[in-house]
C-alpha positions as protocol buffer text, in pm:
chain_id: "A"
residue {
  index: 1
  type: MET
  ca { x: -854 y: 3826 z: 2017 }
}
residue {
  index: 2
  type: ILE
  ca { x: -548 y: 3659 z: 2166 }
}
residue {
  index: 3
  type: TYR
  ca { x: -615 y: 3335 z: 2355 }
}
residue {
  index: 4
  type: GLY
  ca { x: -363 y: 3155 z: 2570 }
}
residue {
  index: 5
  type: TYR
  ca { x: -328 y: 2784 z: 2634 }
}
residue {
  index: 6
  type: ALA
  ca { x: -139 y: 2662 z: 2943 }
}
residue {
  index: 7
  type: ARG
  ca { x: -86 y: 2292 z: 3012 }
}
residue {
  index: 8
  type: VAL
  ca { x: 106 y: 2085 z: 3264 }
}
residue {
  index: 9
  type: SER
  ca { x: 139 y: 1706 z: 3263 }
}
residue {
  index: 10
  type: THR
  ca { x: 95 y: 1618 z: 3630 }
}
residue {
  index: 11
  type: ASP
  ca { x: -99 y: 1741 z: 3931 }
}
residue {
  index: 12
  type: GLY
  ca { x: 226 y: 1830 z: 4109 }
}
residue {
  index: 13
  type: GLN
  ca { x: 300 y: 2099 z: 3852 }
}
residue {
  index: 14
  type: THR
  ca { x: 136 y: 2441 z: 3821 }
}
residue {
  index: 15
  type: VAL
  ca { x: 38 y: 2655 z: 3524 }
}
residue {
  index: 16
  type: GLY
  ca { x: 98 y: 2981 z: 3713 }
}
residue {
  index: 17
  type: ALA
  ca { x: 415 y: 3088 z: 3529 }
}
residue {
  index: 18
  type: GLN
  ca { x: 260 y: 3003 z: 3191 }
}
residue {
  index: 19
  type: VAL
  ca { x: -56 y: 3201 z: 3267 }
}
residue {
  index: 20
  type: GLU
  ca { x: 152 y: 3500 z: 3375 }
}
residue {
  index: 21
  type: ALA
  ca { x: 362 y: 3493 z: 3055 }
}
residue {
  index: 22
  type: LEU
  ca { x: 56 y: 3450 z: 2832 }
}
residue {
  index: 23
  type: THR
  ca { x: -128 y: 3736 z: 3001 }
}
residue {
  index: 24
  type: ALA
  ca { x: 180 y: 3958 z: 2965 }
}
residue {
  index: 25
  type: ALA
  ca { x: 184 y: 3868 z: 2594 }
}
residue {
  index: 26
  type: GLY
  ca { x: -170 y: 4002 z: 2558 }
}
residue {
  index: 27
  type: ALA
  ca { x: -385 y: 3693 z: 2608 }
}
residue {
  index: 28
  type: VAL
  ca { x: -734 y: 3805 z: 2702 }
}
residue {
  index: 29
  type: ARG
  ca { x: -840 y: 3456 z: 2811 }
}
residue {
  index: 30
  type: VAL
  ca { x: -614 y: 3165 z: 2911 }
}
residue {
  index: 31
  type: PHE
  ca { x: -738 y: 2806 z: 2893 }
}
residue {
  index: 32
  type: GLN
  ca { x: -562 y: 2586 z: 3150 }
}
residue {
  index: 33
  type: GLU
  ca { x: -544 y: 2211 z: 3202 }
}
residue {
  index: 34
  type: THR
  ca { x: -352 y: 1924 z: 3356 }
}
residue {
  index: 35
  type: ALA
  ca { x: -317 y: 1653 z: 3093 }
}
residue {
  index: 36
  type: SER
  ca { x: -47 y: 1459 z: 2916 }
}
residue {
  index: 37
  type: GLY
  ca { x: 69 y: 1614 z: 2589 }
}
residue {
  index: 38
  type: ALA
  ca { x: 45 y: 1267 z: 2440 }
}
residue {
  index: 39
  type: LYS
  ca { x: -335 y: 1281 z: 2477 }
}
residue {
  index: 40
  type: THR
  ca { x: -482 y: 1419 z: 2157 }
}
residue {
  index: 41
  type: ASP
  ca { x: -827 y: 1481 z: 2304 }
}
residue {
  index: 42
  type: ARG
  ca { x: -780 y: 1745 z: 2574 }
}
residue {
  index: 43
  type: ALA
  ca { x: -1100 y: 1913 z: 2693 }
}
residue {
  index: 44
  type: GLN
  ca { x: -969 y: 2268 z: 2740 }
}
residue {
  index: 45
  type: LEU
  ca { x: -775 y: 2265 z: 2414 }
}
residue {
  index: 46
  type: ARG
  ca { x: -1089 y: 2144 z: 2234 }
}
residue {
  index: 47
  type: ARG
  ca { x: -1293 y: 2427 z: 2397 }
}
residue {
  index: 48
  type: LEU
  ca { x: -1031 y: 2680 z: 2292 }
}
residue {
  index: 49
  type: LEU
  ca { x: -1016 y: 2556 z: 1932 }
}
residue {
  index: 50
  type: ASP
  ca { x: -1397 y: 2565 z: 1913 }
}
residue {
  index: 51
  type: GLN
  ca { x: -1397 y: 2932 z: 2020 }
}
residue {
  index: 52
  type: LEU
  ca { x: -1140 y: 3055 z: 1768 }
}
residue {
  index: 53
  type: ASP
  ca { x: -1267 y: 3298 z: 1507 }
}
residue {
  index: 54
  type: ALA
  ca { x: -1101 y: 3458 z: 1205 }
}
residue {
  index: 55
  type: GLY
  ca { x: -816 y: 3683 z: 1315 }
}
residue {
  index: 56
  type: ASP
  ca { x: -778 y: 3530 z: 1661 }
}
residue {
  index: 57
  type: VAL
  ca { x: -438 y: 3404 z: 1774 }
}
residue {
  index: 58
  type: LEU
  ca { x: -375 y: 3101 z: 1996 }
}
residue {
  index: 59
  type: THR
  ca { x: -61 y: 3159 z: 2203 }
}
residue {
  index: 60
  type: VAL
  ca { x: 143 y: 2912 z: 2410 }
}
residue {
  index: 61
  type: THR
  ca { x: 460 y: 2962 z: 2612 }
}
residue {
  index: 62
  type: ARG
  ca { x: 643 y: 2672 z: 2442 }
}
residue {
  index: 63
  type: LEU
  ca { x: 559 y: 2447 z: 2151 }
}
residue {
  index: 64
  type: ASP
  ca { x: 562 y: 2133 z: 2367 }
}
residue {
  index: 65
  type: ARG
  ca { x: 272 y: 2274 z: 2569 }
}
residue {
  index: 66
  type: LEU
  ca { x: 53 y: 2229 z: 2260 }
}
residue {
  index: 67
  type: ALA
  ca { x: 168 y: 1903 z: 2101 }
}
residue {
  index: 68
  type: ARG
  ca { x: 418 y: 1618 z: 2141 }
}
residue {
  index: 69
  type: SER
  ca { x: 431 y: 1493 z: 1782 }
}
residue {
  index: 70
  type: THR
  ca { x: 453 y: 1660 z: 1443 }
}
residue {
  index: 71
  type: ARG
  ca { x: 133 y: 1489 z: 1334 }
}
residue {
  index: 72
  type: ASP
  ca { x: -58 y: 1618 z: 1637 }
}
residue {
  index: 73
  type: LEU
  ca { x: 92 y: 1964 z: 1593 }
}
residue {
  index: 74
  type: LEU
  ca { x: 3 y: 1974 z: 1224 }
}
residue {
  index: 75
  type: ASN
  ca { x: -353 y: 1857 z: 1298 }
}
residue {
  index: 76
  type: ILE
  ca { x: -397 y: 2131 z: 1558 }
}
residue {
  index: 77
  type: LEU
  ca { x: -246 y: 2391 z: 1324 }
}
residue {
  index: 78
  type: ALA
  ca { x: -479 y: 2275 z: 1045 }
}
residue {
  index: 79
  type: THR
  ca { x: -778 y: 2328 z: 1277 }
}
residue {
  index: 80
  type: ILE
  ca { x: -650 y: 2675 z: 1364 }
}
residue {
  index: 81
  type: ALA
  ca { x: -598 y: 2756 z: 994 }
}
residue {
  index: 82
  type: GLU
  ca { x: -950 y: 2632 z: 904 }
}
residue {
  index: 83
  type: ARG
  ca { x: -1084 y: 2888 z: 1148 }
}
residue {
  index: 84
  type: LYS
  ca { x: -866 y: 3156 z: 980 }
}
residue {
  index: 85
  type: ALA
  ca { x: -683 y: 3210 z: 1310 }
}
residue {
  index: 86
  type: GLY
  ca { x: -311 y: 3220 z: 1388 }
}
residue {
  index: 87
  type: PHE
  ca { x: -73 y: 3043 z: 1625 }
}
residue {
  index: 88
  type: ARG
  ca { x: 225 y: 3178 z: 1818 }
}
residue {
  index: 89
  type: SER
  ca { x: 472 y: 3027 z: 2064 }
}
residue {
  index: 90
  type: LEU
  ca { x: 642 y: 3273 z: 2298 }
}
residue {
  index: 91
  type: GLY
  ca { x: 946 y: 3053 z: 2363 }
}
residue {
  index: 92
  type: ASP
  ca { x: 993 y: 2950 z: 1999 }
}
residue {
  index: 93
  type: ALA
  ca { x: 1008 y: 3271 z: 1793 }
}
residue {
  index: 94
  type: TRP
  ca { x: 1008 y: 3072 z: 1468 }
}
residue {
  index: 95
  type: ALA
  ca { x: 670 y: 2917 z: 1559 }
}
residue {
  index: 96
  type: ASP
  ca { x: 437 y: 3189 z: 1434 }
}
residue {
  index: 97
  type: THR
  ca { x: 178 y: 3092 z: 1174 }
}
residue {
  index: 98
  type: THR
  ca { x: 76 y: 3450 z: 1122 }
}
residue {
  index: 99
  type: THR
  ca { x: 365 y: 3473 z: 872 }
}
residue {
  index: 100
  type: PRO
  ca { x: 452 y: 3248 z: 573 }
}
residue {
  index: 101
  type: HIS
  ca { x: 811 y: 3216 z: 697 }
}
residue {
  index: 102
  type: GLY
  ca { x: 685 y: 3108 z: 1039 }
}
residue {
  index: 103
  type: ARG
  ca { x: 461 y: 2843 z: 884 }
}
residue {
  index: 104
  type: LEU
  ca { x: 754 y: 2699 z: 689 }
}
residue {
  index: 105
  type: MET
  ca { x: 989 y: 2699 z: 988 }
}
residue {
  index: 106
  type: LEU
  ca { x: 726 y: 2540 z: 1211 }
}
residue {
  index: 107
  type: THR
  ca { x: 674 y: 2249 z: 973 }
}
residue {
  index: 108
  type: VAL
  ca { x: 1047 y: 2186 z: 915 }
}
residue {
  index: 109
  type: LEU
  ca { x: 1158 y: 2219 z: 1276 }
}
residue {
  index: 110
  type: GLY
  ca { x: 862 y: 2020 z: 1403 }
}
residue {
  index: 111
  type: GLY
  ca { x: 974 y: 1736 z: 1173 }
}
residue {
  index: 112
  type: LEU
  ca { x: 1329 y: 1759 z: 1305 }
}
residue {
  index: 113
  type: ALA
  ca { x: 1206 y: 1746 z: 1665 }
}
residue {
  index: 114
  type: GLU
  ca { x: 1003 y: 1433 z: 1594 }
}
residue {
  index: 115
  type: PHE
  ca { x: 1304 y: 1277 z: 1417 }
}
residue {
  index: 116
  type: GLU
  ca { x: 1519 y: 1342 z: 1726 }
}
residue {
  index: 117
  type: ARG
  ca { x: 1255 y: 1185 z: 1954 }
}
residue {
  index: 118
  type: ASP
  ca { x: 1253 y: 876 z: 1728 }
}
residue {
  index: 119
  type: LEU
  ca { x: 1634 y: 855 z: 1751 }
}
residue {
  index: 120
  type: ILE
  ca { x: 1619 y: 876 z: 2130 }
}
residue {
  index: 121
  type: ARG
  ca { x: 1350 y: 606 z: 2138 }
}
residue {
  index: 122
  type: ALA
  ca { x: 1566 y: 380 z: 1915 }
}
residue {
  index: 123
  type: ARG
  ca { x: 1879 y: 436 z: 2125 }
}
residue {
  index: 124
  type: THR
  ca { x: 1686 y: 363 z: 2444 }
}
residue {
  index: 125
  type: GLY
  ca { x: 1550 y: 41 z: 2293 }
}
residue {
  index: 126
  type: GLU
  ca { x: 1898 y: -67 z: 2184 }
}
residue {
  index: 127
  type: GLY
  ca { x: 2034 y: 5 z: 2532 }
}
residue {
  index: 128
  type: ARG
  ca { x: 1761 y: -207 z: 2689 }
}
residue {
  index: 129
  type: ALA
  ca { x: 1832 y: -492 z: 2447 }
}
residue {
  index: 130
  type: ARG
  ca { x: 2207 y: -478 z: 2531 }
}
residue {
  index: 131
  type: ALA
  ca { x: 2127 y: -476 z: 2904 }
}
residue {
  index: 132
  type: ALA
  ca { x: 1893 y: -775 z: 2866 }
}
residue {
  index: 133
  type: ALA
  ca { x: 2164 y: -961 z: 2669 }
}
residue {
  index: 134
  type: ARG
  ca { x: 2402 y: -903 z: 2962 }
}
residue {
  index: 135
  type: GLY
  ca { x: 2143 y: -1056 z: 3194 }
}
residue {
  index: 136
  type: VAL
  ca { x: 2028 y: -732 z: 3354 }
}
residue {
  index: 137
  type: LYS
  ca { x: 1674 y: -769 z: 3485 }
}
residue {
  index: 138
  type: LEU
  ca { x: 1456 y: -476 z: 3378 }
}
residue {
  index: 139
  type: GLY
  ca { x: 1140 y: -364 z: 3553 }
}
residue {
  index: 140
  type: ARG
  ca { x: 1023 y: -386 z: 3911 }
}
residue {
  index: 141
  type: LYS
  ca { x: 1168 y: -631 z: 4156 }
}
residue {
  index: 142
  type: PRO
  ca { x: 935 y: -925 z: 4226 }
}
residue {
  index: 143
  type: LYS
  ca { x: 719 y: -881 z: 4535 }
}
residue {
  index: 144
  type: LEU
  ca { x: 776 y: -1242 z: 4639 }
}
residue {
  index: 145
  type: THR
  ca { x: 1100 y: -1434 z: 4677 }
}
residue {
  index: 146
  type: PRO
  ca { x: 1131 y: -1763 z: 4485 }
}
residue {
  index: 147
  type: HIS
  ca { x: 1065 y: -1951 z: 4812 }
}
residue {
  index: 148
  type: GLN
  ca { x: 751 y: -1744 z: 4880 }
}
residue {
  index: 149
  type: ARG
  ca { x: 629 y: -1805 z: 4523 }
}
residue {
  index: 150
  type: ARG
  ca { x: 664 y: -2183 z: 4561 }
}
residue {
  index: 151
  type: GLU
  ca { x: 497 y: -2173 z: 4900 }
}
residue {
  index: 152
  type: ALA
  ca { x: 208 y: -1956 z: 4774 }
}
residue {
  index: 153
  type: LEU
  ca { x: 156 y: -2187 z: 4475 }
}
residue {
  index: 154
  type: GLN
  ca { x: 139 y: -2491 z: 4703 }
}
residue {
  index: 155
  type: ARG
  ca { x: -116 y: -2317 z: 4926 }
}
residue {
  index: 156
  type: LYS
  ca { x: -318 y: -2214 z: 4621 }
}
residue {
  index: 157
  type: GLU
  ca { x: -313 y: -2574 z: 4487 }
}
residue {
  index: 158
  type: ARG
  ca { x: -437 y: -2700 z: 4826 }
}
residue {
  index: 159
  type: GLY
  ca { x: -742 y: -2475 z: 4783 }
}
residue {
  index: 160
  type: GLU
  ca { x: -661 y: -2197 z: 5027 }
}
residue {
  index: 161
  type: PRO
  ca { x: -840 y: -1873 z: 4928 }
}
residue {
  index: 162
  type: VAL
  ca { x: -625 y: -1636 z: 4720 }
}
residue {
  index: 163
  type: ARG
  ca { x: -726 y: -1344 z: 4941 }
}
residue {
  index: 164
  type: GLU
  ca { x: -586 y: -1511 z: 5254 }
}
residue {
  index: 165
  type: ILE
  ca { x: -262 y: -1610 z: 5081 }
}
residue {
  index: 166
  type: ALA
  ca { x: -217 y: -1254 z: 4953 }
}
residue {
  index: 167
  type: ARG
  ca { x: -286 y: -1107 z: 5297 }
}
residue {
  index: 168
  type: SER
  ca { x: -22 y: -1331 z: 5457 }
}
residue {
  index: 169
  type: TYR
  ca { x: 245 y: -1201 z: 5216 }
}
residue {
  index: 170
  type: ASN
  ca { x: 115 y: -844 z: 5223 }
}
residue {
  index: 171
  type: VAL
  ca { x: 56 y: -836 z: 4845 }
}
residue {
  index: 172
  type: HIS
  ca { x: -247 y: -777 z: 4625 }
}
residue {
  index: 173
  type: ASN
  ca { x: -474 y: -1069 z: 4534 }
}
residue {
  index: 174
  type: SER
  ca { x: -376 y: -1039 z: 4168 }
}
residue {
  index: 175
  type: THR
  ca { x: -10 y: -1105 z: 4257 }
}
residue {
  index: 176
  type: ILE
  ca { x: -110 y: -1447 z: 4388 }
}
residue {
  index: 177
  type: SER
  ca { x: -365 y: -1509 z: 4110 }
}
residue {
  index: 178
  type: ARG
  ca { x: -99 y: -1458 z: 3841 }
}
residue {
  index: 179
  type: LEU
  ca { x: 140 y: -1711 z: 3990 }
}
residue {
  index: 180
  type: THR
  ca { x: 204 y: -2014 z: 3771 }
}
residue {
  index: 181
  type: ALA
  ca { x: 418 y: -2322 z: 3823 }
}
């Protein structure tokens, strides 16, 4: 039996196009979920893997719908192989574990994709470090101006309730609680 797996990362996205493509590719049942690919424990994926029998094929529209890292991908593929089932990606013709060539290509290209992600992560980190060295402030802008911070600290030191101070500046209580001299 051919099973499909469709996943989107956020609630604003829809699995409709994936379900349509998987059904057209012969998927008898399509498991759908909204979850980050970085999560390794996804309920619908787990249900699908538990249902696989010998000869079944798990199909996805693209490889990134199944896994975000080579390790995660290889773990999922190992589970599929233990059940004597196959894996196929519609958008990545080389990702087909029903053939020896496909298994080899999947392992090699999965490693290259992870290597590229690591390079991007390193370049991003270097760019942030250079920006910080130039004095660029990263992250959110502070909710309170320096004057408001000093004023709020003085009020806090005088014993005024944090909740009232926060309400007067239209910020959350924790913003005031975290203030230090």
